[in-house]
C-alpha positions as CSV (number, residue, x, y, z in Angstrom):
1,M,167.8,103.1,109.4
2,D,167.4,100.2,107.1
3,L,165.4,101.5,103.8
4,G,163.8,98.7,103.1
5,Y,162.3,98.6,106.4
6,V,161.3,102.2,106.5
7,I,159.4,101.3,102.8
8,L,157.4,98.3,104.5
9,A,156.5,100.2,107.3
10,S,154.9,102.8,104.9
11,L,153.3,100.2,103.0
12,K,151.6,99.1,106.0
13,V,150.2,102.0,107.1
14,I,148.6,102.8,103.9
15,I,146.9,99.6,103.5
16,H,145.9,100.3,106.6
17,F,144.2,103.6,105.9
18,V,143.5,103.3,102.6
19,V,142.3,99.8,102.4
20,L,141.6,97.9,105.6
21,S,140.3,100.9,107.3
22,P,137.6,102.0,105.0
23,L,136.7,98.2,104.1
24,G,135.8,97.3,108.2
25,R,134.1,100.6,108.4
26,A,131.8,99.6,105.3
27,T,131.8,96.0,106.4
28,L,130.7,97.4,110.0
29,R,127.9,99.7,108.6
30,S,126.5,96.6,106.4
31,I,126.3,94.3,109.2
32,A,124.4,97.1,111.3
33,E,122.1,98.2,108.5
34,T,121.5,94.7,107.8
35,G,120.4,94.4,111.1
36,D,117.9,97.6,111.4
37,F,116.6,96.5,107.9
38,T,115.7,93.1,109.7
39,R,114.4,94.4,112.4
40,F,112.6,96.8,110.5
41,T,110.5,93.8,108.3
42,A,109.7,91.7,111.5
43,R,108.5,95.0,113.1
44,G,106.5,95.7,110.0
45,F,104.7,92.5,109.8
46,A,104.0,92.2,113.5
47,S,102.3,95.5,113.5
48,A,99.8,93.8,111.6
49,V,98.3,92.4,114.4
50,G,95.5,94.7,115.8
51,S,96.2,97.6,113.4
52,R,92.9,99.4,112.6
53,R,91.3,98.9,109.1
54,L,94.1,97.2,107.8
55,G,91.8,95.2,105.1
56,R,91.4,98.5,103.2
57,R,94.7,99.4,102.8
58,L,95.8,96.0,102.1
59,V,93.3,96.2,99.1
60,R,94.9,99.3,98.0
61,A,98.4,97.9,98.7
62,V,97.1,94.8,96.3
63,Y,95.8,97.2,93.9
64,E,99.4,98.9,93.5
65,Q,101.5,96.3,93.6
66,G,99.4,94.0,91.1
67,V,96.9,95.4,89.3
68,R,98.7,98.3,88.0
69,C,101.7,95.8,87.1
70,I,99.6,93.7,84.9
71,P,100.2,95.4,81.8
72,V,104.1,95.0,82.3
73,I,104.2,91.3,83.8
74,L,102.4,90.5,80.0
75,I,104.5,92.3,78.4
76,V,107.8,90.9,79.6
77,G,105.9,87.5,79.6
78,I,105.2,87.3,76.4
79,F,108.1,88.0,74.7
80,T,110.2,85.9,77.0
81,G,108.3,83.0,76.2
82,L,108.8,83.7,72.8
83,V,112.4,83.9,72.7
84,L,112.8,81.2,75.0
85,G,110.5,79.3,72.4
86,L,112.9,80.8,69.0
87,Q,115.9,80.2,70.7
88,G,115.1,76.7,72.2
89,Y,113.5,75.5,69.0
90,H,116.7,76.4,66.8
91,T,119.1,74.6,69.5
92,L,116.9,71.5,70.1
93,R,116.7,71.1,66.6
94,G,120.3,70.9,65.8
95,F,120.0,67.7,68.4
96,G,116.9,66.2,66.6
97,A,115.0,67.0,69.9
98,T,112.3,69.6,68.9
99,S,109.9,67.9,71.0
100,L,111.1,68.8,74.1
101,L,111.1,72.2,73.7
102,G,107.6,72.3,76.2
103,P,110.1,71.3,78.9
104,L,113.1,73.4,78.4
105,I,110.5,76.5,78.0
106,A,108.5,75.1,81.2
107,N,110.9,74.2,83.8
108,S,113.2,77.5,82.5
109,L,109.9,79.6,83.6
110,I,108.8,77.9,86.2
111,R,112.0,77.5,88.5
112,E,113.7,80.5,87.8
113,L,112.9,82.9,85.3
114,A,109.2,83.6,86.5
115,P,110.1,84.2,90.1
116,V,113.1,86.3,89.1
117,L,112.0,88.9,86.0
118,A,108.2,89.3,88.1
119,A,109.8,90.4,91.1
120,L,112.1,92.5,89.1
121,M,109.1,94.2,87.2
122,L,107.1,95.0,90.2
123,V,110.3,96.4,92.2
124,G,111.0,98.6,89.0
125,Q,107.3,99.5,88.8
126,A,105.4,99.2,92.1
127,G,108.5,99.3,94.5
128,S,109.9,102.7,93.1
129,A,106.8,104.2,93.3
130,L,106.0,102.9,97.1
131,V,109.9,104.2,98.0
132,A,108.6,107.6,96.7
133,E,105.7,107.6,98.4
134,I,106.9,106.7,101.8
135,G,109.9,109.2,101.6
136,I,107.2,112.5,100.5
137,Q,105.5,111.0,103.2
138,R,108.3,110.9,105.7
139,N,110.2,114.2,104.4
140,S,106.6,116.0,104.8
141,E,106.3,115.1,108.2
142,Q,103.3,113.3,107.7
143,I,104.9,109.4,109.6
144,D,106.0,111.9,112.3
145,A,102.2,113.3,112.5
146,L,100.8,109.7,112.6
147,E,103.3,109.0,115.5
148,T,102.0,112.1,117.3
149,I,98.2,111.3,117.0
150,G,99.0,107.7,118.3
151,I,99.3,105.4,115.0
152,D,101.4,102.9,114.9
153,P,103.2,104.2,111.2
154,Y,104.5,100.5,110.6
155,G,101.0,99.5,111.0
156,F,99.9,102.0,109.0
157,L,102.4,102.3,106.1
158,V,104.4,99.0,106.1
159,A,102.1,95.9,106.8
160,P,99.5,96.2,104.6
161,R,102.7,96.9,101.7
162,L,104.4,93.5,103.0
163,L,101.9,91.4,103.4
164,A,100.3,92.2,99.9
165,A,103.4,91.2,98.5
166,L,103.0,87.8,100.1
167,L,99.7,87.4,98.2
168,V,100.6,89.4,95.1
169,F,104.2,88.2,94.3
170,P,103.3,84.6,93.8
171,I,100.0,85.4,91.7
172,M,102.2,87.6,89.6
173,T,104.6,84.9,88.9
174,A,102.0,82.5,88.1
175,F,100.5,85.3,85.8
176,F,104.3,85.3,84.3
177,A,104.8,81.4,83.6
178,L,101.3,80.9,81.8
179,I,102.4,84.0,80.0
180,G,105.8,82.8,79.1
181,L,104.4,79.2,78.1
182,V,101.7,81.0,75.7
183,G,104.6,83.2,74.0
184,G,106.7,79.9,74.1
185,W,103.6,78.0,72.3
186,I,103.4,80.9,69.6
187,S,107.2,80.8,68.7
188,G,107.3,77.0,68.5
189,S,103.6,76.0,67.2
190,V,102.2,78.9,65.3
191,L,105.4,80.8,64.0
192,L,107.2,77.7,63.8
193,P,106.6,74.1,62.7
194,L,106.2,72.1,65.9
195,P,102.7,71.0,66.6
196,A,100.8,72.3,69.6
197,S,99.6,69.1,70.6
198,V,103.2,68.0,71.1
199,Y,104.1,71.2,72.7
200,W,101.3,71.4,75.5
201,A,101.4,67.7,76.1
202,S,104.9,67.6,76.9
203,V,104.3,70.7,79.0
204,N,101.9,69.5,80.8
205,A,104.4,66.2,81.5
206,S,107.0,68.1,82.6
207,I,105.6,70.2,85.2
208,D,106.5,69.1,88.8
209,L,104.8,69.9,92.1
210,A,108.5,70.3,93.7
211,D,109.0,72.7,90.8
212,V,105.9,74.8,91.6
213,G,106.5,74.9,95.2
214,Q,110.3,76.3,94.9
215,S,108.8,78.9,92.2
216,V,106.1,80.0,94.8
217,L,108.8,80.0,97.8
218,K,111.0,82.5,95.5
219,A,108.0,84.6,95.1
220,L,107.6,84.8,99.0
221,V,111.2,85.5,99.7
222,F,111.3,87.7,96.4
223,G,107.8,89.6,97.9
224,A,109.2,90.1,101.8
225,L,112.7,91.3,101.0
226,T,112.3,93.6,98.0
227,I,109.1,95.3,99.2
228,G,110.6,95.1,102.6
229,L,113.4,97.0,101.3
230,C,111.5,99.6,99.3
231,C,109.8,100.3,102.9
232,Y,113.0,100.8,104.7
233,N,114.4,103.0,102.3
234,G,111.4,105.2,102.2
235,F,110.9,105.1,105.6
236,N,114.2,106.0,106.4
237,A,115.0,108.6,103.5
238,H,115.8,111.5,106.1
239,R,118.9,110.2,107.2
240,R,120.1,107.4,105.0
241,S,120.7,108.7,102.0
242,G,122.9,111.9,102.9
243,A,120.7,114.6,100.6
244,T,117.6,116.4,102.1
245,G,114.3,117.3,100.5
246,A,113.6,116.2,96.9
247,R,117.1,114.7,96.3
248,A,116.9,112.3,99.6
249,V,113.6,111.0,98.1
250,S,115.6,110.3,94.6
251,A,118.4,109.0,96.2
252,S,116.5,106.3,98.6
253,T,114.3,105.6,95.3
254,T,117.7,104.4,93.5
255,R,119.1,102.7,96.3
256,A,115.8,100.5,97.5
257,V,115.7,99.5,93.6
258,V,119.2,98.9,93.2
259,L,119.4,97.0,96.3
260,S,116.2,94.8,95.3
261,S,117.1,93.7,92.5
262,V,120.5,92.4,94.0
263,A,118.9,90.8,97.1
264,V,116.6,89.0,93.7
265,L,119.5,88.1,92.6
266,A,121.3,86.8,95.4
267,S,118.9,85.1,97.2
268,D,117.9,83.1,94.1
269,Y,121.2,82.0,93.9
270,L,120.8,80.8,97.6
271,I,117.4,78.9,97.3
272,T,118.2,77.1,94.4
273,S,121.3,75.8,95.6
274,L,119.6,74.6,98.8
275,L,116.9,72.8,96.8
276,V,118.6,71.2,93.9
Protein backbone atom coordinates (compact mmCIF):
# COMPACT_ATOMS: atom_id res chain seq x y z
CA MET A 1 0.00 0.00 0.00
CA ASP A 2 1.28 3.47 -0.89
CA LEU A 3 2.74 5.25 2.17
CA GLY A 4 1.38 8.62 1.04
CA TYR A 5 -2.14 7.22 0.83
CA VAL A 6 -1.87 5.82 4.38
CA ILE A 7 -0.67 9.16 5.76
CA LEU A 8 -3.45 11.04 3.97
CA ALA A 9 -6.11 8.64 5.24
CA SER A 10 -4.74 8.91 8.77
CA LEU A 11 -4.84 12.70 8.59
CA LYS A 12 -8.46 12.60 7.45
CA VAL A 13 -9.40 10.38 10.36
CA ILE A 14 -7.56 12.61 12.84
CA ILE A 15 -9.15 15.78 11.47
CA HIS A 16 -12.59 14.18 11.55
CA PHE A 17 -12.46 12.92 15.13
CA VAL A 18 -10.28 15.65 16.68
CA VAL A 19 -11.58 18.77 14.90
CA LEU A 20 -14.73 18.33 12.83
CA SER A 21 -16.68 15.99 15.09
CA PRO A 22 -16.28 18.07 18.30
CA LEU A 23 -16.91 21.26 16.33
CA GLY A 24 -20.09 19.79 14.85
CA ARG A 25 -21.35 18.64 18.25
CA ALA A 26 -20.61 22.05 19.77
CA THR A 27 -22.42 23.80 16.91
CA LEU A 28 -25.50 21.61 17.21
CA ARG A 29 -25.49 22.04 20.98
CA SER A 30 -25.29 25.83 20.59
CA ILE A 31 -28.16 25.88 18.09
CA ALA A 32 -30.30 23.70 20.36
CA GLU A 33 -29.58 25.88 23.37
CA THR A 34 -30.36 29.03 21.41
CA GLY A 35 -33.73 27.54 20.56
CA ASP A 36 -34.32 26.60 24.21
CA PHE A 37 -33.43 30.12 25.33
CA THR A 38 -35.74 31.69 22.73
CA ARG A 39 -38.60 29.44 23.81
CA PHE A 40 -37.88 30.17 27.48
CA THR A 41 -37.89 33.95 26.97
CA ALA A 42 -41.05 33.87 24.87
CA ARG A 43 -42.80 31.78 27.52
CA GLY A 44 -41.59 34.20 30.19
CA PHE A 45 -43.19 37.17 28.42
CA ALA A 46 -46.35 35.22 27.59
CA SER A 47 -46.80 34.05 31.17
CA ALA A 48 -47.18 37.69 32.29
CA VAL A 49 -50.72 37.58 30.89
CA GLY A 50 -53.04 36.49 33.66
CA SER A 51 -50.30 36.24 36.29
CA ARG A 52 -51.68 37.05 39.73
CA ARG A 53 -50.13 39.81 41.83
CA LEU A 54 -47.74 40.67 39.03
CA GLY A 55 -47.58 44.32 40.07
CA ARG A 56 -45.97 43.64 43.45
CA ARG A 57 -43.29 41.41 41.97
CA LEU A 58 -42.74 43.90 39.14
CA VAL A 59 -42.09 46.71 41.63
CA ARG A 60 -39.59 44.54 43.46
CA ALA A 61 -37.83 43.64 40.20
CA VAL A 62 -37.63 47.32 39.21
CA TYR A 63 -36.11 48.10 42.61
CA GLU A 64 -33.53 45.30 42.28
CA GLN A 65 -32.54 46.10 38.69
CA GLY A 66 -32.90 49.87 38.85
CA VAL A 67 -32.71 51.55 42.25
CA ARG A 68 -29.94 49.32 43.59
CA CYS A 69 -27.85 49.92 40.46
CA ILE A 70 -28.02 53.73 40.54
CA PRO A 71 -24.71 54.16 42.42
CA VAL A 72 -22.69 52.06 39.96
CA ILE A 73 -24.36 53.77 36.97
CA LEU A 74 -23.58 57.15 38.54
CA ILE A 75 -19.91 56.35 39.17
CA VAL A 76 -19.23 54.72 35.80
CA GLY A 77 -21.20 57.38 33.93
CA ILE A 78 -19.39 60.33 35.50
CA PHE A 79 -15.94 58.86 34.91
CA THR A 80 -16.84 57.91 31.34
CA GLY A 81 -17.80 61.52 30.66
CA LEU A 82 -14.67 62.80 32.38
CA VAL A 83 -12.41 60.60 30.26
CA LEU A 84 -14.28 61.44 27.04
CA GLY A 85 -14.04 65.15 27.81
CA LEU A 86 -10.33 65.01 28.62
CA GLN A 87 -9.32 62.89 25.64
CA GLY A 88 -11.72 64.61 23.26
CA TYR A 89 -10.59 68.11 24.17
CA HIS A 90 -6.91 67.40 23.63
CA THR A 91 -7.62 65.56 20.39
CA LEU A 92 -9.84 68.32 18.99
CA ARG A 93 -7.43 71.04 20.10
CA GLY A 94 -4.91 69.70 17.59
CA PHE A 95 -7.42 70.51 14.83
CA GLY A 96 -8.58 73.80 16.32
CA ALA A 97 -12.08 72.37 16.84
CA THR A 98 -12.55 72.30 20.60
CA SER A 99 -16.09 73.69 20.12
CA LEU A 100 -17.05 70.24 18.80
CA LEU A 101 -16.36 68.59 22.16
CA GLY A 102 -20.05 68.63 23.05
CA PRO A 103 -21.21 66.79 19.90
CA LEU A 104 -18.34 64.30 20.26
CA ILE A 105 -19.35 63.37 23.79
CA ALA A 106 -23.10 63.47 23.14
CA ASN A 107 -22.95 61.25 20.04
CA SER A 108 -20.52 58.80 21.65
CA LEU A 109 -22.67 58.43 24.74
CA ILE A 110 -26.14 58.38 23.25
CA ARG A 111 -25.39 56.14 20.29
CA GLU A 112 -22.99 53.63 21.81
CA LEU A 113 -21.45 54.01 25.24
CA ALA A 114 -24.52 54.70 27.36
CA PRO A 115 -26.61 51.67 26.29
CA VAL A 116 -23.63 49.30 26.22
CA LEU A 117 -21.93 50.32 29.47
CA ALA A 118 -25.22 50.68 31.35
CA ALA A 119 -26.24 47.17 30.25
CA LEU A 120 -22.88 45.72 31.29
CA MET A 121 -23.11 47.38 34.70
CA LEU A 122 -26.67 46.14 35.22
CA VAL A 123 -25.63 42.62 34.27
CA GLY A 124 -22.66 42.72 36.62
CA GLN A 125 -24.73 43.80 39.61
CA ALA A 126 -28.41 42.93 39.13
CA GLY A 127 -28.01 40.10 36.61
CA SER A 128 -25.49 38.11 38.63
CA ALA A 129 -27.65 38.40 41.76
CA LEU A 130 -30.67 37.30 39.74
CA VAL A 131 -28.95 34.14 38.46
CA ALA A 132 -27.79 33.23 41.95
CA GLU A 133 -31.25 33.77 43.45
CA ILE A 134 -33.11 31.67 40.89
CA GLY A 135 -30.35 29.05 40.89
CA ILE A 136 -30.63 28.64 44.67
CA GLN A 137 -34.40 28.39 44.34
CA ARG A 138 -33.93 25.64 41.77
CA ASN A 139 -31.42 23.69 43.87
CA SER A 140 -33.54 23.99 47.00
CA GLU A 141 -36.57 22.70 45.03
CA GLN A 142 -38.58 25.89 45.56
CA ILE A 143 -39.38 26.02 41.84
CA ASP A 144 -40.59 22.43 41.97
CA ALA A 145 -42.75 23.37 44.95
CA LEU A 146 -44.33 26.21 42.95
CA GLU A 147 -45.24 23.79 40.17
CA THR A 148 -46.63 21.32 42.71
CA ILE A 149 -49.08 23.84 44.20
CA GLY A 150 -50.17 25.00 40.74
CA ILE A 151 -48.22 28.27 40.41
CA ASP A 152 -46.54 28.89 37.06
CA PRO A 153 -42.85 29.51 37.88
CA TYR A 154 -42.43 31.42 34.63
CA GLY A 155 -45.13 33.89 35.57
CA PHE A 156 -43.95 34.07 39.19
CA LEU A 157 -40.16 34.34 38.67
CA VAL A 158 -39.38 35.19 35.05
CA ALA A 159 -42.13 37.47 33.76
CA PRO A 160 -41.72 40.32 36.30
CA ARG A 161 -37.93 40.35 35.76
CA LEU A 162 -38.30 40.55 31.98
CA LEU A 163 -40.95 43.29 32.13
CA ALA A 164 -38.87 45.23 34.64
CA ALA A 165 -35.88 45.04 32.27
CA LEU A 166 -37.89 46.69 29.49
CA LEU A 167 -38.59 49.57 31.85
CA VAL A 168 -35.30 49.83 33.74
CA PHE A 169 -32.74 49.51 30.95
CA PRO A 170 -33.93 52.56 28.91
CA ILE A 171 -34.17 54.65 32.08
CA MET A 172 -30.70 53.65 33.26
CA THR A 173 -29.33 54.29 29.77
CA ALA A 174 -30.77 57.81 29.77
CA PHE A 175 -29.42 58.40 33.27
CA PHE A 176 -25.98 57.16 32.21
CA ALA A 177 -25.97 59.48 29.17
CA LEU A 178 -27.03 62.48 31.28
CA ILE A 179 -24.37 61.81 33.91
CA GLY A 180 -21.79 61.29 31.16
CA LEU A 181 -22.65 64.66 29.64
CA VAL A 182 -22.18 66.27 33.04
CA GLY A 183 -18.81 64.53 33.31
CA GLY A 184 -17.83 65.87 29.90
CA TRP A 185 -18.84 69.37 31.00
CA ILE A 186 -16.67 69.06 34.13
CA SER A 187 -13.68 68.02 32.02
CA GLY A 188 -14.20 70.52 29.22
CA SER A 189 -15.54 73.60 31.02
CA VAL A 190 -14.57 73.28 34.68
CA LEU A 191 -11.12 71.69 34.44
CA LEU A 192 -10.35 72.94 30.91
CA PRO A 193 -11.03 76.35 29.29
CA LEU A 194 -13.96 75.49 26.98
CA PRO A 195 -16.87 77.88 27.77
CA ALA A 196 -19.83 76.08 29.31
CA SER A 197 -22.28 77.91 27.05
CA VAL A 198 -20.45 76.62 23.97
CA TYR A 199 -20.42 73.08 25.35
CA TRP A 200 -24.11 72.88 26.23
CA ALA A 201 -25.26 74.71 23.08
CA SER A 202 -23.34 72.27 20.87
CA VAL A 203 -24.68 69.32 22.87
CA ASN A 204 -28.24 70.55 22.41
CA ALA A 205 -27.72 71.11 18.68
CA SER A 206 -26.16 67.67 18.13
CA ILE A 207 -28.78 65.50 19.84
CA ASP A 208 -31.01 63.95 17.21
CA LEU A 209 -34.31 62.14 17.74
CA ALA A 210 -33.04 59.24 15.63
CA ASP A 211 -30.02 58.87 17.93
CA VAL A 212 -32.29 58.78 20.98
CA GLY A 213 -34.51 56.19 19.30
CA GLN A 214 -31.48 54.05 18.47
CA SER A 215 -30.31 54.25 22.09
CA VAL A 216 -33.75 53.24 23.41
CA LEU A 217 -33.95 50.35 20.94
CA LYS A 218 -30.57 49.07 22.04
CA ALA A 219 -31.55 49.37 25.70
CA LEU A 220 -34.72 47.34 25.12
CA VAL A 221 -32.87 44.62 23.21
CA PHE A 222 -30.07 44.49 25.76
CA GLY A 223 -32.57 44.29 28.61
CA ALA A 224 -34.53 41.41 27.12
CA LEU A 225 -31.37 39.53 26.14
CA THR A 226 -29.39 39.92 29.34
CA ILE A 227 -32.18 39.41 31.88
CA GLY A 228 -33.53 36.57 29.75
CA LEU A 229 -30.11 34.89 29.78
CA CYS A 230 -29.77 35.41 33.52
CA CYS A 231 -33.20 33.92 34.23
CA TYR A 232 -32.54 31.05 31.81
CA ASN A 233 -29.21 30.08 33.37
CA GLY A 234 -30.53 30.33 36.89
CA PHE A 235 -33.68 28.37 36.01
CA ASN A 236 -31.58 25.59 34.48
CA ALA A 237 -28.71 25.61 36.96
CA HIS A 238 -29.44 22.01 37.91
CA ARG A 239 -28.82 20.62 34.43
CA ARG A 240 -26.77 23.11 32.45
CA SER A 241 -23.61 23.65 34.47
CA GLY A 242 -22.27 20.10 34.85
CA ALA A 243 -22.13 20.56 38.62
CA THR A 244 -24.45 20.34 41.61
CA GLY A 245 -25.31 22.44 44.63
CA ALA A 246 -23.42 25.66 45.25
CA ARG A 247 -20.97 24.93 42.45
CA ALA A 248 -23.85 24.71 39.98
CA VAL A 249 -25.10 28.13 41.06
CA SER A 250 -21.58 29.59 40.83
CA ALA A 251 -20.99 28.11 37.35
CA SER A 252 -24.40 29.28 36.11
CA THR A 253 -23.80 32.80 37.42
CA THR A 254 -20.41 33.05 35.72
CA ARG A 255 -21.78 31.65 32.49
CA ALA A 256 -24.76 34.00 32.48
CA VAL A 257 -22.62 37.11 33.03
CA VAL A 258 -20.17 36.12 30.30
CA LEU A 259 -22.89 35.22 27.78
CA SER A 260 -24.83 38.39 28.58
CA SER A 261 -21.76 40.57 28.06
CA VAL A 262 -21.01 38.90 24.73
CA ALA A 263 -24.68 39.20 23.71
CA VAL A 264 -24.64 42.94 24.47
CA LEU A 265 -21.57 43.57 22.32
CA ALA A 266 -22.71 41.34 19.45
CA SER A 267 -26.24 42.76 19.34
CA ASP A 268 -24.84 46.29 19.56
CA TYR A 269 -22.83 45.68 16.41
CA LEU A 270 -25.81 44.15 14.60
CA ILE A 271 -28.18 46.98 15.52
CA THR A 272 -25.60 49.63 14.63
CA SER A 273 -24.86 48.00 11.27
CA LEU A 274 -28.58 47.94 10.45
CA LEU A 275 -29.27 51.53 11.48
CA VAL A 276 -26.15 53.32 10.22
